[in-house]
C-alpha positions as a printed NumPy array, in Angstrom:
array([[ 157.434,   42.55 ,  -91.883],
       [ 157.838,   40.842,  -95.38 ],
       [ 160.889,   43.073,  -96.2  ],
       [ 162.628,   42.288,  -93.031],
       [ 162.388,   38.491,  -93.46 ],
       [ 163.071,   38.753,  -97.277],
       [ 166.313,   40.843,  -96.292],
       [ 167.181,   38.414,  -93.463],
       [ 167.211,   35.484,  -95.792],
       [ 169.409,   37.371,  -98.468],
       [ 171.792,   38.383,  -95.663],
       [ 171.927,   34.617,  -94.432],
       [ 172.527,   33.601,  -98.155],
       [ 175.141,   36.154,  -98.879],
       [ 176.984,   35.017,  -95.558],
       [ 176.866,   31.369,  -96.425],
       [ 177.977,   31.946, -100.216],
       [ 180.994,   34.027,  -98.758],
       [ 181.913,   31.495,  -96.233],
       [ 181.703,   28.879,  -99.214],
       [ 183.778,   30.957, -101.487],
       [ 186.465,   31.286,  -98.558],
       [ 186.699,   27.68 ,  -98.071],
       [ 187.285,   27.164, -101.538],
       [ 189.735,   29.912, -101.819],
       [ 191.839,   28.052,  -98.936],
       [ 191.61 ,   24.819, -100.559],
       [ 192.751,   26.074, -104.04 ],
       [ 195.371,   23.729, -105.146],
       [ 197.563,   23.454, -108.184],
       [ 197.603,   19.702, -107.75 ],
       [ 194.999,   17.016, -107.182],
       [ 196.253,   13.516, -106.053],
       [ 194.305,   10.569, -105.975],
       [ 196.217,    7.821, -103.872],
       [ 195.144,    4.426, -104.328],
       [ 196.995,    1.216, -103.052],
       [ 199.169,    0.738, -105.927],
       [ 198.763,    3.848, -107.956],
       [ 198.808,    7.602, -107.685],
       [ 197.016,    9.773, -110.113],
       [ 198.503,   12.963, -110.24 ],
       [ 196.356,   15.825, -112.127],
       [ 197.817,   19.296, -112.62 ],
       [ 195.564,   22.379, -113.432],
       [ 196.809,   25.543, -115.482],
       [ 199.817,   23.931, -117.083],
       [ 201.683,   25.043, -120.343],
       [ 203.351,   23.05 , -123.104],
       [ 207.236,   23.154, -122.012],
       [ 206.672,   23.316, -118.084],
       [ 208.921,   20.645, -116.299],
       [ 207.307,   18.082, -113.882],
       [ 209.73 ,   16.226, -111.709],
       [ 210.258,   13.877, -108.647],
       [ 213.023,   14.592, -106.322],
       [ 214.308,   12.901, -103.263],
       [ 215.409,   15.065, -100.184],
       [ 218.844,   15.458, -101.663],
       [ 217.46 ,   17.289, -104.719],
       [ 218.263,   14.213, -106.956],
       [ 215.818,   14.025, -109.919],
       [ 214.248,   10.533, -110.154],
       [ 211.785,   11.459, -112.846],
       [ 211.146,   14.415, -115.353],
       [ 209.104,   15.217, -118.127],
       [ 208.385,   18.366, -120.114],
       [ 204.741,   18.637, -120.319],
       [ 203.227,   18.393, -124.052],
       [ 199.909,   19.71 , -123.17 ],
       [ 198.353,   23.126, -121.983],
       [ 195.712,   23.214, -119.599],
       [ 195.105,   19.906, -117.451],
       [ 197.49 ,   17.203, -117.171],
       [ 197.085,   13.679, -115.582],
       [ 199.351,   11.057, -115.035],
       [ 199.673,    7.817, -112.919],
       [ 202.699,    6.904, -110.678],
       [ 203.367,    3.867, -108.867],
       [ 205.377,    5.686, -105.796],
       [ 205.096,    2.383, -103.734],
       [ 208.337,    0.866, -105.064],
       [ 210.578,    3.967, -103.882],
       [ 212.837,    3.469, -100.829],
       [ 211.527,    4.736,  -97.636],
       [ 212.352,    8.536,  -97.515],
       [ 211.033,   12.037,  -98.267],
       [ 210.159,   13.046, -101.843],
       [ 208.447,   15.847, -103.559],
       [ 206.564,   16.581, -106.988],
       [ 207.788,   19.724, -108.417],
       [ 206.412,   21.576, -111.203],
       [ 208.566,   24.379, -112.939],
       [ 206.626,   27.001, -114.845],
       [ 207.684,   30.322, -116.416],
       [ 207.466,   32.449, -113.183],
       [ 206.515,   29.961, -110.35 ],
       [ 208.034,   26.543, -108.893],
       [ 205.145,   24.636, -107.258],
       [ 205.976,   21.743, -104.998],
       [ 204.203,   19.258, -102.824],
       [ 206.04 ,   17.009, -100.68 ],
       [ 205.381,   13.38 ,  -99.762],
       [ 206.938,   10.354,  -97.849],
       [ 207.196,    6.604,  -98.403],
       [ 207.297,    4.395,  -95.519],
       [ 206.923,    0.57 ,  -96.066],
       [ 205.21 ,    1.038,  -99.74 ],
       [ 202.608,    3.382,  -98.072],
       [ 202.522,    7.045,  -99.918],
       [ 201.508,    9.788,  -97.71 ],
       [ 200.9  ,   13.341,  -99.197],
       [ 201.691,   16.395,  -97.106],
       [ 199.319,   18.86 ,  -99.067],
       [ 199.62 ,   21.407,  -96.015],
       [ 203.337,   21.764,  -97.294],
       [ 202.604,   22.372, -100.539],
       [ 204.885,   25.435, -101.445],
       [ 204.901,   28.001, -104.556],
       [ 208.29 ,   29.84 , -105.102],
       [ 207.881,   32.922, -107.378],
       [ 210.748,   33.633, -109.745],
       [ 212.154,   37.133, -110.327],
       [ 210.734,   38.746, -113.192],
       [ 213.206,   41.094, -114.973],
       [ 212.321,   43.566, -117.551],
       [ 214.976,   45.613, -119.62 ],
       [ 214.255,   49.1  , -121.035],
       [ 217.102,   51.124, -122.514],
       [ 219.832,   50.811, -119.709],
       [ 217.322,   50.441, -116.973],
       [ 216.567,   47.018, -115.54 ],
       [ 212.982,   46.41 , -113.587],
       [ 212.93 ,   43.764, -111.1  ],
       [ 209.841,   42.433, -109.432],
       [ 209.661,   39.337, -107.181],
       [ 206.749,   38.106, -105.025],
       [ 207.5  ,   36.225, -101.833],
       [ 204.381,   35.544,  -99.723],
       [ 206.245,   34.062,  -97.019],
       [ 208.844,   37.002,  -96.98 ],
       [ 211.799,   34.869,  -97.846],
       [ 215.147,   36.736,  -98.027],
       [ 216.217,   37.722, -101.484],
       [ 220.112,   38.03 , -102.448],
       [ 220.6  ,   40.277, -105.634],
       [ 224.421,   40.129, -107.302],
       [ 224.836,   42.174, -110.262],
       [ 228.17 ,   41.212, -112.329],
       [ 229.767,   43.121, -115.233],
       [ 231.68 ,   41.102, -117.765],
       [ 233.524,   43.155, -120.338],
       [ 237.036,   43.106, -121.669],
       [ 237.272,   39.448, -120.787],
       [ 236.804,   39.955, -116.959],
       [ 233.724,   39.571, -114.547],
       [ 233.181,   41.755, -111.686],
       [ 230.651,   42.076, -109.092],
       [ 229.511,   45.669, -109.278],
       [ 226.387,   45.644, -106.954],
       [ 225.112,   43.286, -104.209],
       [ 221.904,   43.657, -102.081],
       [ 220.07 ,   41.639,  -99.464],
       [ 216.383,   42.209,  -99.026],
       [ 214.109,   40.437,  -96.381],
       [ 210.872,   40.927,  -94.595],
       [ 208.912,   41.934,  -97.641],
       [ 206.15 ,   40.199,  -99.692],
       [ 206.763,   42.477, -102.84 ],
       [ 210.339,   43.258, -103.996],
       [ 210.419,   45.748, -106.863],
       [ 213.772,   47.271, -107.788],
       [ 215.165,   49.571, -110.672],
       [ 218.953,   49.468, -111.627],
       [ 220.739,   51.623, -114.143],
       [ 223.113,   49.508, -116.056],
       [ 226.191,   51.528, -117.46 ],
       [ 228.378,   50.38 , -120.304],
       [ 226.005,   47.762, -121.875],
       [ 227.717,   48.644, -125.191],
       [ 231.005,   47.397, -123.794],
       [ 229.86 ,   44.028, -122.205],
       [ 226.991,   42.128, -120.554],
       [ 225.511,   42.133, -116.981],
       [ 224.657,   39.077, -115.169],
       [ 222.065,   39.233, -112.452],
       [ 222.225,   36.408, -110.016],
       [ 219.333,   35.841, -107.522],
       [ 219.557,   33.701, -104.572],
       [ 216.129,   32.938, -102.386],
       [ 214.806,   29.981, -100.56 ],
       [ 217.787,   27.506, -101.416],
       [ 217.358,   28.322, -105.265],
       [ 219.334,   30.634, -107.787],
       [ 218.112,   32.207, -110.834],
       [ 220.463,   33.958, -113.355],
       [ 219.444,   36.45 , -115.916],
       [ 222.062,   37.73 , -118.482],
       [ 221.521,   41.175, -120.095],
       [ 223.684,   42.225, -123.097]])
């Protein structure tokens, strides 16, 4: 009987701990925002020196940008109440990902839309000899267009194009012939962004 009660308590404790871990996993955020009447304190976690923090408006115009000078945790205060009414976003550009959290300003009131926080993963390109390995993570299965151009003898020519969709993990290997006669440029288009890698 004592073993049954002890095992039941252990089971309840394990279920409680698991539920707690799941709730923390769902609340995991790269940003922590404390919004007071006049000042917004932004805290970023897991940053590296050289990451780019910016504030953009709905047209993509950069209103503020700063290359971070710290690694680990970064905190800064902003007065966003002076911005004109409209939609904006904080954006953090890292080596392999772009994190953004949108917010709106209406009559000097700032409202953050943390549920619309988004991470775009950049393509990872590795070269071994004449082989190019491309890996891209897309948790929302966004379409990806890959264009490969060869530049040699003063001309640039599209040699391969591929569009991929409905997949979370994209992995491709391409063989690049003629590297000694020129260079290749790989252009990636996804989620309204363009990434370029030059291989020579």
